N, CA and C atoms as an extended XYZ file, in Angstrom:
279
Properties=species:S:1:pos:R:3:atomname:S:1:resname:S:1:resid:I:1 pbc="F F F"
N      -158.230      -26.774      115.502 N   UNK     1
C      -158.908      -26.499      114.256 CA  UNK     1
C      -158.204      -27.147      113.068 C   UNK     1
N      -156.876      -27.160      113.114 N   UNK     2
C      -156.131      -27.831      112.024 CA  UNK     2
C      -156.500      -29.267      111.871 C   UNK     2
N      -156.769      -29.959      112.939 N   UNK     3
C      -157.147      -31.344      112.915 CA  UNK     3
C      -158.469      -31.535      112.143 C   UNK     3
N      -159.391      -30.603      112.445 N   UNK     4
C      -160.692      -30.650      111.671 CA  UNK     4
C      -160.452      -30.387      110.178 C   UNK     4
N      -159.611      -29.446      109.881 N   UNK     5
C      -159.332      -29.125      108.436 CA  UNK     5
C      -158.620      -30.266      107.786 C   UNK     5
N      -157.719      -30.958      108.505 N   UNK     6
C      -157.040      -32.139      107.977 CA  UNK     6
C      -158.072      -33.247      107.692 C   UNK     6
N      -159.044      -33.406      108.597 N   UNK     7
C      -160.113      -34.407      108.380 CA  UNK     7
C      -160.977      -34.008      107.147 C   UNK     7
N      -161.258      -32.734      106.997 N   UNK     8
C      -161.988      -32.329      105.793 CA  UNK     8
C      -161.190      -32.593      104.540 C   UNK     8
N      -159.918      -32.322      104.575 N   UNK     9
C      -159.038      -32.593      103.440 CA  UNK     9
C      -159.090      -34.091      103.081 C   UNK     9
N      -158.926      -34.911      104.088 N   UNK    10
C      -158.955      -36.378      103.879 CA  UNK    10
C      -160.306      -36.805      103.300 C   UNK    10
N      -161.351      -36.185      103.720 N   UNK    11
C      -162.739      -36.523      103.265 CA  UNK    11
C      -162.976      -36.118      101.865 C   UNK    11
N      -162.529      -34.878      101.428 N   UNK    12
C      -162.939      -34.324      100.166 CA  UNK    12
C      -161.885      -34.208       99.110 C   UNK    12
N      -160.621      -34.439       99.473 N   UNK    13
C      -159.576      -34.280       98.455 CA  UNK    13
C      -159.552      -35.523       97.583 C   UNK    13
N      -159.578      -35.324       96.299 N   UNK    14
C      -159.435      -36.444       95.349 CA  UNK    14
C      -158.155      -36.176       94.559 C   UNK    14
N      -157.184      -37.139       94.649 N   UNK    15
C      -155.941      -36.907       93.966 CA  UNK    15
C      -156.193      -36.918       92.420 C   UNK    15
N      -155.408      -36.113       91.694 N   UNK    16
C      -155.597      -36.156       90.228 CA  UNK    16
C      -155.179      -37.483       89.644 C   UNK    16
N      -155.683      -37.713       88.464 N   UNK    17
C      -155.285      -38.968       87.767 CA  UNK    17
C      -153.774      -39.016       87.524 C   UNK    17
N      -153.271      -40.197       87.451 N   UNK    18
C      -151.817      -40.353       87.233 CA  UNK    18
C      -151.379      -39.634       85.950 C   UNK    18
N      -150.408      -38.800       86.109 N   UNK    19
C      -149.955      -37.982       84.976 CA  UNK    19
C      -148.782      -38.666       84.297 C   UNK    19
N      -148.518      -38.143       83.109 N   UNK    20
C      -147.381      -38.625       82.296 CA  UNK    20
C      -146.076      -38.408       83.064 C   UNK    20
N      -145.966      -37.281       83.771 N   UNK    21
C      -144.786      -37.003       84.594 CA  UNK    21
C      -144.541      -38.068       85.640 C   UNK    21
N      -145.625      -38.438       86.327 N   UNK    22
C      -145.501      -39.457       87.328 CA  UNK    22
C      -145.034      -40.766       86.750 C   UNK    22
N      -145.563      -41.123       85.623 N   UNK    23
C      -145.113      -42.390       84.937 CA  UNK    23
C      -143.684      -42.282       84.541 C   UNK    23
N      -143.193      -41.109       84.098 N   UNK    24
C      -141.812      -40.941       83.759 CA  UNK    24
C      -140.908      -41.166       85.013 C   UNK    24
N      -141.348      -40.590       86.090 N   UNK    25
C      -140.564      -40.711       87.356 CA  UNK    25
C      -140.491      -42.169       87.772 C   UNK    25
N      -141.612      -42.863       87.719 N   UNK    26
C      -141.635      -44.288       88.116 CA  UNK    26
C      -140.752      -45.149       87.178 C   UNK    26
N      -140.735      -44.841       85.885 N   UNK    27
C      -139.965      -45.550       84.952 CA  UNK    27
C      -138.464      -45.323       85.216 C   UNK    27
N      -138.073      -44.059       85.435 N   UNK    28
C      -136.693      -43.762       85.769 CA  UNK    28
C      -136.264      -44.413       87.065 C   UNK    28
N      -137.197      -44.419       88.038 N   UNK    29
C      -136.915      -45.036       89.299 CA  UNK    29
C      -136.660      -46.570       89.138 C   UNK    29
N      -137.463      -47.243       88.358 N   UNK    30
C      -137.218      -48.684       88.104 CA  UNK    30
C      -135.891      -48.909       87.461 C   UNK    30
N      -135.577      -48.071       86.478 N   UNK    31
C      -134.252      -48.246       85.759 CA  UNK    31
C      -133.113      -48.039       86.762 C   UNK    31
N      -133.229      -47.012       87.572 N   UNK    32
C      -132.136      -46.743       88.520 CA  UNK    32
C      -131.995      -47.858       89.542 C   UNK    32
N      -133.102      -48.382       90.024 N   UNK    33
C      -133.071      -49.489       91.062 CA  UNK    33
C      -132.371      -50.713       90.439 C   UNK    33
N      -132.594      -50.971       89.149 N   UNK    34
C      -131.992      -52.160       88.495 CA  UNK    34
C      -130.470      -51.962       88.397 C   UNK    34
N      -129.957      -50.780       88.388 N   UNK    35
C      -128.542      -50.515       88.184 CA  UNK    35
C      -127.772      -50.341       89.516 C   UNK    35
N      -128.484      -50.221       90.645 N   UNK    36
C      -127.800      -49.947       91.903 CA  UNK    36
C      -127.730      -51.160       92.797 C   UNK    36
N      -126.782      -51.112       93.701 N   UNK    37
C      -126.734      -52.113       94.749 CA  UNK    37
C      -127.745      -51.777       95.865 C   UNK    37
N      -127.923      -52.743       96.784 N   UNK    38
C      -128.970      -52.630       97.810 CA  UNK    38
C      -128.848      -51.367       98.634 C   UNK    38
N      -127.637      -50.940       99.164 N   UNK    39
C      -127.576      -49.771       99.926 CA  UNK    39
C      -127.967      -48.487       99.210 C   UNK    39
N      -127.581      -48.444       97.922 N   UNK    40
C      -127.966      -47.245       97.139 CA  UNK    40
C      -129.470      -47.221       96.851 C   UNK    40
N      -130.075      -48.421       96.644 N   UNK    41
C      -131.514      -48.520       96.429 CA  UNK    41
C      -132.270      -48.029       97.615 C   UNK    41
N      -131.775      -48.416       98.836 N   UNK    42
C      -132.410      -47.945      100.070 CA  UNK    42
C      -132.362      -46.421      100.130 C   UNK    42
N      -131.250      -45.840       99.792 N   UNK    43
C      -131.068      -44.420       99.840 CA  UNK    43
C      -132.091      -43.732       98.869 C   UNK    43
N      -132.207      -44.308       97.689 N   UNK    44
C      -133.128      -43.704       96.702 CA  UNK    44
C      -134.575      -43.789       97.251 C   UNK    44
N      -134.931      -44.920       97.818 N   UNK    45
C      -136.241      -45.065       98.377 CA  UNK    45
C      -136.511      -44.091       99.514 C   UNK    45
N      -135.500      -43.834      100.368 N   UNK    46
C      -135.662      -42.866      101.421 CA  UNK    46
C      -135.897      -41.454      100.850 C   UNK    46
N      -135.193      -41.123       99.811 N   UNK    47
C      -135.342      -39.784       99.125 CA  UNK    47
C      -136.739      -39.675       98.589 C   UNK    47
N      -137.211      -40.717       97.848 N   UNK    48
C      -138.551      -40.676       97.327 CA  UNK    48
C      -139.602      -40.585       98.336 C   UNK    48
N      -139.498      -41.352       99.422 N   UNK    49
C      -140.454      -41.294      100.510 CA  UNK    49
C      -140.506      -39.936      101.140 C   UNK    49
N      -139.312      -39.297      101.332 N   UNK    50
C      -139.255      -37.983      101.947 CA  UNK    50
C      -139.955      -36.967      101.020 C   UNK    50
N      -139.655      -37.019       99.735 N   UNK    51
C      -140.263      -36.114       98.771 CA  UNK    51
C      -141.766      -36.278       98.775 C   UNK    51
N      -142.264      -37.534       98.783 N   UNK    52
C      -143.700      -37.796       98.854 CA  UNK    52
C      -144.336      -37.214      100.115 C   UNK    52
N      -143.709      -37.370      101.262 N   UNK    53
C      -144.220      -36.789      102.500 CA  UNK    53
C      -144.269      -35.270      102.420 C   UNK    53
N      -143.249      -34.701      101.835 N   UNK    54
C      -143.133      -33.214      101.692 CA  UNK    54
C      -144.316      -32.741      100.799 C   UNK    54
N      -144.572      -33.441       99.714 N   UNK    55
C      -145.606      -33.064       98.753 CA  UNK    55
C      -146.982      -33.208       99.471 C   UNK    55
N      -147.169      -34.201      100.257 N   UNK    56
C      -148.462      -34.404      100.942 CA  UNK    56
C      -148.613      -33.272      101.965 C   UNK    56
N      -147.569      -32.943      102.710 N   UNK    57
C      -147.640      -31.838      103.697 CA  UNK    57
C      -148.018      -30.566      103.011 C   UNK    57
N      -147.361      -30.251      101.873 N   UNK    58
C      -147.662      -29.008      101.119 CA  UNK    58
C      -149.138      -29.034      100.638 C   UNK    58
N      -149.618      -30.161      100.187 N   UNK    59
C      -150.930      -30.258       99.710 CA  UNK    59
C      -151.970      -29.963      100.820 C   UNK    59
N      -151.744      -30.572      102.004 N   UNK    60
C      -152.594      -30.337      103.140 CA  UNK    60
C      -152.558      -28.855      103.595 C   UNK    60
N      -151.336      -28.317      103.648 N   UNK    61
C      -151.142      -26.957      104.017 CA  UNK    61
C      -151.843      -26.021      103.085 C   UNK    61
N      -151.763      -26.260      101.802 N   UNK    62
C      -152.417      -25.481      100.799 CA  UNK    62
C      -153.930      -25.487      100.980 C   UNK    62
N      -154.467      -26.694      101.274 N   UNK    63
C      -155.914      -26.807      101.531 CA  UNK    63
C      -156.332      -25.985      102.734 C   UNK    63
N      -155.548      -26.136      103.808 N   UNK    64
C      -155.895      -25.383      105.028 CA  UNK    64
C      -155.820      -23.903      104.814 C   UNK    64
N      -154.780      -23.407      104.133 N   UNK    65
C      -154.648      -21.986      103.797 CA  UNK    65
C      -155.818      -21.488      102.935 C   UNK    65
N      -156.161      -22.244      101.934 N   UNK    66
C      -157.311      -21.881      101.079 CA  UNK    66
C      -158.641      -21.854      101.860 C   UNK    66
N      -158.806      -22.801      102.747 N   UNK    67
C      -159.993      -22.808      103.566 CA  UNK    67
C      -160.098      -21.632      104.520 C   UNK    67
N      -158.954      -21.338      105.169 N   UNK    68
C      -158.893      -20.150      106.021 CA  UNK    68
C      -159.141      -18.883      105.284 C   UNK    68
N      -158.580      -18.724      104.084 N   UNK    69
C      -158.832      -17.573      103.247 CA  UNK    69
C      -160.291      -17.456      102.941 C   UNK    69
N      -160.915      -18.581      102.510 N   UNK    70
C      -162.403      -18.513      102.209 CA  UNK    70
C      -163.189      -18.150      103.436 C   UNK    70
N      -162.766      -18.676      104.582 N   UNK    71
C      -163.502      -18.365      105.797 CA  UNK    71
C      -163.408      -16.872      106.121 C   UNK    71
N      -162.195      -16.297      105.987 N   UNK    72
C      -162.006      -14.859      106.262 CA  UNK    72
C      -162.729      -13.993      105.264 C   UNK    72
N      -162.773      -14.378      103.981 N   UNK    73
C      -163.513      -13.638      103.009 CA  UNK    73
C      -165.008      -13.693      103.275 C   UNK    73
N      -165.482      -14.848      103.705 N   UNK    74
C      -166.886      -14.977      104.051 CA  UNK    74
C      -167.248      -14.056      105.252 C   UNK    74
N      -166.334      -14.009      106.225 N   UNK    75
C      -166.619      -13.128      107.381 CA  UNK    75
C      -166.608      -11.681      106.962 C   UNK    75
N      -165.667      -11.266      106.103 N   UNK    76
C      -165.679       -9.924      105.589 CA  UNK    76
C      -166.915       -9.611      104.824 C   UNK    76
N      -167.404      -10.506      103.973 N   UNK    77
C      -168.616      -10.255      103.209 CA  UNK    77
C      -169.818      -10.139      104.108 C   UNK    77
N      -169.856      -10.998      105.170 N   UNK    78
C      -170.976      -10.886      106.137 CA  UNK    78
C      -170.983       -9.582      106.886 C   UNK    78
N      -169.762       -9.076      107.224 N   UNK    79
C      -169.643       -7.806      107.884 CA  UNK    79
C      -170.050       -6.662      106.919 C   UNK    79
N      -169.608       -6.820      105.666 N   UNK    80
C      -170.005       -5.820      104.706 CA  UNK    80
C      -171.541       -5.763      104.497 C   UNK    80
N      -172.161       -6.921      104.436 N   UNK    81
C      -173.658       -6.984      104.291 CA  UNK    81
C      -174.326       -6.373      105.473 C   UNK    81
N      -173.764       -6.526      106.649 N   UNK    82
C      -174.396       -5.929      107.838 CA  UNK    82
C      -174.303       -4.432      107.833 C   UNK    82
N      -173.175       -3.895      107.296 N   UNK    83
C      -173.003       -2.413      107.322 CA  UNK    83
C      -173.457       -1.726      106.028 C   UNK    83
N      -173.789       -2.546      105.010 N   UNK    84
C      -174.266       -1.943      103.739 CA  UNK    84
C      -175.598       -2.702      103.332 C   UNK    84
N      -176.697       -2.298      103.918 N   UNK    85
C      -177.939       -3.050      103.570 CA  UNK    85
C      -178.298       -2.908      102.095 C   UNK    85
N      -178.907       -3.904      101.514 N   UNK    86
C      -179.291       -3.857      100.067 CA  UNK    86
C      -180.783       -4.063       99.941 C   UNK    86
N      -181.283       -3.733       98.753 N   UNK    87
C      -182.715       -3.980       98.508 CA  UNK    87
C      -182.865       -5.395       98.000 C   UNK    87
N      -184.063       -5.768       97.539 N   UNK    88
C      -184.345       -7.140       97.119 CA  UNK    88
C      -183.436       -7.647       95.940 C   UNK    88
N      -182.986       -6.755       95.130 N   UNK    89
C      -182.152       -7.170       93.945 CA  UNK    89
C      -180.637       -7.022       94.255 C   UNK    89
N      -180.288       -6.659       95.465 N   UNK    90
C      -178.892       -6.581       95.810 CA  UNK    90
C      -178.238       -5.235       95.658 C   UNK    90
N      -179.062       -4.228       95.334 N   UNK    91
C      -178.443       -2.863       95.279 CA  UNK    91
C      -178.304       -2.264       96.634 C   UNK    91
N      -177.131       -1.595       96.849 N   UNK    92
C      -176.897       -0.977       98.170 CA  UNK    92
C      -177.877        0.173       98.319 C   UNK    92
N      -178.493        0.276       99.534 N   UNK    93
C      -179.448        1.263       99.799 CA  UNK    93
C      -178.778        2.550      100.216 C   UNK    93
C-alpha cells in the first residue's frame, strides 16, 4: 500500500515556490564552497544531500500519514452513517 501512496504523492505533490530561506541557504553554500578545499566541499555536499533526502522522506511520510488519517476518518464516518440514519436534510432520525 505504501508504494501506491508514494505514487500518489509523486503524482499530486507540487513543491512550494522557492522561498527566501532556500535562497539564503544556497547563497551561504556558494560562499562556503568558495572558501573551502575540495575534501571539505565534498563533505558539505554530502551533508546537504543527506539533509535533502531526509526532508523528502519526511514529506512523503507526512503525506502517507495524512492520507491514512483521512481514510480512517472516512471509514468512521461511513460507519457512523450506517448506525445513525438521517433524513433528507441530514438530521439524525
